C-alpha positions in Angstrom: 0.7 0.0 -0.4 1.5 3.5 -1.0 0.2 6.7 1.4 -2.0 8.4 -1.7 -1.2 12.3 -0.5 2.4 11.7 -0.9 2.0 10.3 -4.8 3.2 13.0 -7.0 1.6 12.1 -9.5 -1.9 11.6 -7.5 -1.1 15.7 -6.7 -0.8 16.3 -10.6 -3.9 14.5 -11.3 -5.9 16.6 -8.2 -4.4 19.9 -10.0 -5.7 18.6 -13.4 -9.0 17.9 -11.9 -9.3 20.9 -10.6 -8.3 22.7 -13.5 -10.3 20.8 -16.0 -13.5 21.8 -14.1 -12.6 25.8 -14.4 -12.1 25.4 -18.0 -14.9 23.5 -18.9 -17.1 26.1 -16.6 -16.9 27.9 -20.3 -18.6 25.0 -22.0 -22.1 25.8 -23.6 -24.7 25.0 -21.2 -26.3 22.1 -24.2 -23.0 20.7 -23.1 -23.9 20.2 -19.5 -25.1 16.4 -20.1 -22.8 15.7 -23.3 -19.0 16.6 -23.1 -18.4 18.3 -20.0 -20.1 15.6 -17.8 -17.8 12.9 -19.7 -14.7 15.4 -19.4 -15.7 15.7 -15.7 -16.1 12.2 -15.2 -12.3 11.7 -16.7 -10.3 13.9 -14.9 -11.9 12.4 -11.3 -11.4 9.1 -13.0 -7.5 9.8 -13.4 -7.3 11.2 -9.7 -9.2 8.1 -8.5 -7.7 5.1 -9.9 -4.4 6.1 -8.5 -5.6 6.4 -5.1 -7.9 3.0 -5.1 -4.6 1.1 -6.9 -2.3 2.8 -3.9 -4.7 1.1 -1.5 -4.3 -2.0 -2.9 -2.8 -5.0 -1.4 -0.1 -5.6 -4.2 1.9 -4.0 -6.8 0.4 -6.0 -9.3 -3.3 -4.5 -8.2 -1.8 -0.9 -8.3 -0.5 -1.8 -11.9 -3.9 -2.2 -12.7 -5.2 0.8 -11.6 -2.7 3.0 -13.1 -3.2 0.9 -16.3 -7.1 2.3 -15.7 -6.0 6.0 -14.7 -4.0 5.8 -18.2 -6.8 5.0 -20.2 -8.6 7.8 -19.0 -5.9 10.6 -19.2 -6.2 9.4 -23.1 -10.2 9.5 -22.8 -9.9 13.1 -21.6 -6.3 14.3 -23.7 -9.0 13.2 -26.9 -12.3 14.9 -25.5 -10.3 18.2 -24.7 -8.8 18.2 -28.4 -12.6 17.4 -29.7 -13.9 20.9 -27.2 -11.1 22.9 -29.3 -11.5 21.5 -32.8 -15.6 22.1 -32.3 -14.4 25.7 -31.8 -16.2 25.1 -28.1 -13.1 26.2 -26.2 -10.7 28.2 -27.5 -7.0 26.3 -28.4 -5.3 28.1 -25.7 -7.1 27.7 -22.7 -6.5 23.3 -23.2 -3.1 24.0 -23.7 -1.8 24.0 -20.4 -4.3 20.9 -19.6 -2.4 19.1 -22.5 0.8 19.5 -20.9 -0.5 18.1 -17.8 -1.8 15.4 -19.1 0.9 14.7 -21.0 3.2 14.7 -17.8 0.7 12.6 -15.8 0.7 9.9 -18.9 4.9 10.3 -18.2 4.8 9.8 -14.5 2.4 6.8 -15.2 4.3 5.1 -17.5 7.4 5.4 -15.1 5.7 4.3 -12.3 4.5 1.5 -13.7 8.0 0.3 -14.6 9.1 0.7 -11.6 6.3 -1.7 -9.8 7.5 -4.2 -12.6 10.9 -3.9 -10.9 9.3 -4.3 -7.3 7.0 -7.4 -8.2 10.5 -9.4 -9.8 12.1 -9.0 -6.8 9.7 -10.7 -5.1 
């Protein structure tokens, strides 16, 4: 088990979710139950799956939830690009979010690799 509050990847995921909520507030009202809802769920899913994995009893289980979080990050990345291409949000408003998503994806990949090394030691 890992103390989730100490994990940088979780801290960055929380920050990402907060920023996503601020940016999607600018989406049109008719997207409230469409893209807005989906984007928020993806952003929350990243941090939530990292937390759930950190609370599990083995590195194998943790790695599984990191994998789910990674999938959510790619889904969020796609949805944010779509909002820009549909001219629902100006690109400059999502650039920082996209940078943070890529940073989290890289951290996730590294974390999964280090978890594999830990598993092979036991």
